[in-house]
N, C-alpha and C positions, 0 to 999 in steps of 0.2 A: 531280777531284772535282766532281760536279755541284752547281751553286749552287741556291739556293732559287728556286722557281718565281716568275716575275714576276706581279704582279697584273695581270689583263687590263685593257686600256683600257676606260673606261666607254663605253657606247653608249646614246644616247637612244632612248626609245620604250617603248610599253606591252608589246609582244611581247618585246623584248630583256630587259625587267626584270619579267616577269610574276610571278615568285615573290616578289620583294620588294614589288612593288605589291600583290599579293594579301595578303601578311602585314600591310601597312600598312592595307589596307581592313579586315581582321579587327580590328586594334588600334583603329581608329576606330569600329568597330561596338561594341566594349566601352566606349569613351569615351561614345558616344551612349547606350548602355544605362544608364550611371550616372545621367545626367540625366533619362532617360525614366522612371525609377522614380518621380520626384517629380511628374510633370505632372498626374496625376489624384488622387494620394493626399495630398500634403502640404498643399495649401490646405484640404482637408476635415479633415485632422488638426488644423490650427490651430483650426478652427471647432468641431469635435465633441469632440476629445480635450482640448484646452487651453482651450476655452471662450472663445476670442477673439471679440469683437464688432466690432472696428474693422477694416475692410478694409485700411487703411494698415498696421496692425500685422501682419496676416496676410501682406501682400505684402512685409514686411521681409525675408523669406527670399529672395525674388527679388532685392531690392536688394543684399543681402549677397553673393549669388552673382554678380550682374552686376558689382559693384564689384571683387571679388577677381579675377574673370576678366579684366576690362578691364586691370587693372594687370599681371596675369600675361602677357597678350598683349603689352602695351607693352614689357615687359622680355624676353619670350621670344625675339623675333627677334634682338635684339642679343646676348643670352647665347648663342644658338645659333651665331652667327658667331664667338664666342670659345671656347666649350666644346663645340661640335658639337651637331647636332640630336638624335642618339641619346641623349646624356647628359641633355638637357633632357626628352626623352620619358620616360625612366626616372624622373627626379625628379618629373615630374607624377604618375606612378602612385603614388609614395610618399605624396604628399599625398592621393590618393584612397582609399588603403587604410582609414583610420579612419572614412570617411564612413558606410557602412551601419551600423556599430556605434553611432555617435552617434545616428543616426536611430532605431535600435531602443531605445536606453536613455535617450534625452534626458528629463530630469525636468522641463524647462521649455522655453518657446519660444525662449529665448536660446540654448539648446544646439542647437536646430534651425538657428538663424541661423548659429551658429559652424560647424556641419557644412557649411552652404552656402558659407561662406568657403573651407573646404578643397576643396569640390567645385568652386568657381570656379577655384581654383589648378590643380586637376587638369585641368579642361576647357581652361583657357587655355594651359597648357604642352603637354598631350598633343595637343589638336586642332590647335593652331598647328603643331606639328612634323609631324603627318601631312600637313597641307596643304603645308608647305614641302618635305618629302621627296618627295612625289608630283610636285610641279612640277619638282623637281630631276631626277627620273628620266626624265620623258617629253620634256623639251626644250621649246623656245620655241613650237612651233607646235601643241602639243596641250594647252595649259594648261587650256582650258575643259573638254575631255573628261576630263582627269585630275581636275579639281576637281568635275565633275559626279559622277564615280564615287565620289570621296572623300566628298562630302556626302551622296550617296545611301546609302552604307553607314552613315554615322553616323546619319542621320535615319530610315532603316528600323529601326535598332535603337532609336532614341527612341520610334518608334511602337509597336514590338513590346513594349518594356518598359513603356510607358504603359498599353497594353491589358492586359498580363499582370499588372502590379501592381494595376490596378483590379479585374481579375477575382478575383485572390487576396484582395484586400481585401473584396470583396462576399461572399466565402464564409467567410473566417476572421477578418476585422477589419482595421482600418487599420494595425496593427502588432502583432507584429514580422514576420509572415510575408512581406509584400510586399518587404521589404528584404533578405531572404536572397539574392535574386538578385544584389544589389549586391556581396556578398562574393565570389561566383563571378566576376562581371565584373572586379573589381579584381585578383583573383588571376591570372586568365588574361591580362589585359592586361599586367600587369607581367611575367609569365613570357615571353610572346612578345617583348616589347620588349627584355628582357634577354638572352635566349638566341638569338633568331633574326633580329632586325632588324639590318641593317648601316647604318652612317652613309653619307650621300650627299655628303659633301664633295668627292670627286673629280668629281662631275657639275657642281657649282657652279664648280669650277676650270676644267673644260673649257669651259663656256659663257662664262665670263668672258674666256678667252683669245681668243675669237672675237667679242667684243663691242667696239664702238668705245669708247675711253676706259677709264678705270678709276675705281673708286669704293669707298670704305669710309667712309660718312658717319657722323657722330655721331648719336646718338639725337635730340638737339635739332634737328639739321638736318633729319632725316627728319620729325620732328614738325611743324616749322615749314612745311615744304613741303606736307604732307598736310592741314594745318589751315587755312592761308590763302595759302600761297605759290604753289601750282600749281592752277589752276582745275579741271583734270581730276581731280586727286586730291581736291580739296575736294568736288567733285560726288559722287565715290565715297564719301567719308567720311560726308557728310550722309545719303545714301541708306542706308548701312549702319546709321547711328544710328537712323533711323526704322524700318527693318526690324526691329530688335530691340526698339524701342518696341512694335511690334505683337506680337512674340513674348512679351514680358512680359505683355501683355494676354491672349493666348491661354493662357499658363501660369498666371497668377494670378487673373485676373478671370473668364474663361470657366467654369471649374469651379464657382465660386460662383454665377455667373449662371444656369447651367443647373440647378444644384441648387435654387436659390431658385424656379425655375419648375416644380418637381415631378419632375425626372428622378432616377432612382436612380443608385447608384454605377456600376453596369455600363453604363448609358446614357452617363453622364458620361465614363467611360473610353473608350467607343467614339468619342465626339466628340474627346476629348483625343488619341486615336491617329490619327484620320482626317486631321487637319491635317498632322502630320509624315509620315504615310504617303504622301499625295499629293505633298507636298513632295519626299520622297525619290525616288519613282519618276520624277517628271517631270524631275528634275535629270539623269537619264541622257540625256535629249534636249536639255535647254536648255544644258547645258555644251557639248555637241557643236555645237549650233546657234550658240552665241556664237563658236566658232572659225570657223565657215563664213560667218556673215552679219554678224558684228560685235557689239559689246557694248551700245552706247548704246540701241538700240531695245528690246532686251529689258529693260534696266534701267528705262526710263521706263514701258513697258507693264506691267511687273511691279508697280511701285509703284502705278500706277493700278488694277490688278486687286485688289491688297490693299485699297485704300481702299473699293472697291465691296463687297468681301466682308465687311469689318468692319461697314459700315453695314447690310448684309443680315442680320447676326446680330441686331442691335437691332430690325430690322423684322420678323423672323420670330417664329412662335409655335408651332412644332411640331418634333418631333425630326427629321423628314425634311427640313424646310427648313433647320434648323440644320446638319444633316449636309452638305447641299449648300453652305451658306455657308462652313463651315470647310474643305471640300474645295477650294472656289474660292480661299480664302485660301492654301492649300497650293500651288496652281498659281501664284499670283502670287509667292509667296516663292521657288519653284523658278526662276522666270525671273530673279530678282535675285541669289540667294545665290552660286552659283558664278561668275556673270558679273562681279560686283564684284571678287572675288578675282583672277580671270583678268585683268581690266583693269589691276590694279595691276602685274602682271608685264609687261604690255605697255609700261608707261610708265617703268619704272625699270631700272637696271643690275642684272645678276644678283647682284653682290656686296652690293647694298643692298636686295635684294628681301625678305629675311626681316625686316629692321628696318622697312621701310616697311609690309609686311603687318602687323607687330605694331602699328604706329601706327593703321592702319585698323581692326584688330580691337579696339583700345582704344576708339576712338570708337563702333564698332558696339555693344560691350557696355556702354558708358556709357548707350547707348540703353535697355538693359534696366533700368538703375537709374532713369533718368528716367521710363520707362514705368510701373514699379512705383509710384513716388512720385506721379506725375501721375494715374494711373488710380485709385489708392487714395484720394487726396485728393478727386478728383471724385466718387467713389462715396460717400465719407463725407459730403461736403458736400451733394451732390445725390442721385444714384442711379446704379446700374450702367449703365442705358441711356445716360445723359449721358456717363459715362466712356468708353463704347465709341464714341459719336459724335465725341467730342473727338479720340480717336486716329485715327478715320477721316479727319477733316478734316486732321490733321497729315500723314497719309500722302499725301493728294491734293496738298497743298502741296509735299511732297518730290518728287513726280513732276514738278511744274512746275519746281522748282529744278534737278533733274537735267537736264531738257531745256535749261534756260538755261545752266547752268554747263558742260555737256559739249557745247554747240553748237559746231560747227566742229572738235571733236576728232576725229582720225582714228587708228584703231588701226594702229600701224606695227609689223608683225611683223618680227623679225630675218631676215636673209637665209637662204635654204634651206641653205647650207653649214653652218649651225649644227647641223643634224641629222647624226648619225653619230658615229663614233669619232674619237679623236685620230689624226691621220695617223701 
């Protein structure tokens, strides 16, 4: 009697895993679409529908999102190593399903904040798993390329959803119509993750067998190393923190800033979409470039580019100049975003990669919380221009710290024989 067919040995690479890689890109596009719905509409919803006058209170939804996402990221990596990446991916979508309904029916701003806690859990669990699963599939020498593709898919969807929701809002109102898209995003994302996506544990096991030493660190050990114990990882963590400080500014402050200067909802939605659109497209090149030319230079240059772009927003006074500034901000973010994630994979054992990436993503998304609080407080105490310039200065300082902390660090790729199937 013929036995059951053996499961084929895993083979690293984009081509060998193109179907699963494409499915994970589609899943991440739906993840990005969920958060993109809010980027043009929700700040204006707080101001115009709920009558909020405090910028700090309006930005509380960003803080709620960032805090929930940060802790989801922190736990997701460790949970994935225990319960598998695919199960955590599915769990993330279960948190995301109620979000569009809450945004549609929310009777008060507190309900909007609660919806963003669930959205943060959705983003932290789902986006973390698409990152880890793509890195698992492609092997050690194509991390930057894989992450560039992953982040491009997610942020193209952020841009498309930001523009689409703003366009719908300009024609039909701030709710409920813009959030109908979210119902479709969550349903399709959950269906693909449940029915079609396969777990990538065999790829992690393959890479671990060819890696020097063994590792299965505690979450506390990974947290300590990434927060103060390893200067390379500390440099990465602080850059990620400030990068999302900037993203909170773009998400929460920029729509209010542009609206206060006379732009209509459609113009605001174009600016809200342009930043992640450039960010998304440019990552297709920057991820590959970091594989070929190294990580550090892109990280330092990207942070400096973001600082200049943010200052340019405050210095500009027309739609065309603001469009150029937010596009430049997208370019700087594209240099940094996939490169930081890929650098973590360079420095840690495959068995501890998901946990360490979770710690990095925790600090990165705590940056969104800090950005919402700091920018909101500065705007309330002084004005929006000052809030923007404060964040620009913090970003320039981060570039200097990255140069200092990562000085002398050399990306050490694993040996070539890590590529390919198990013998």
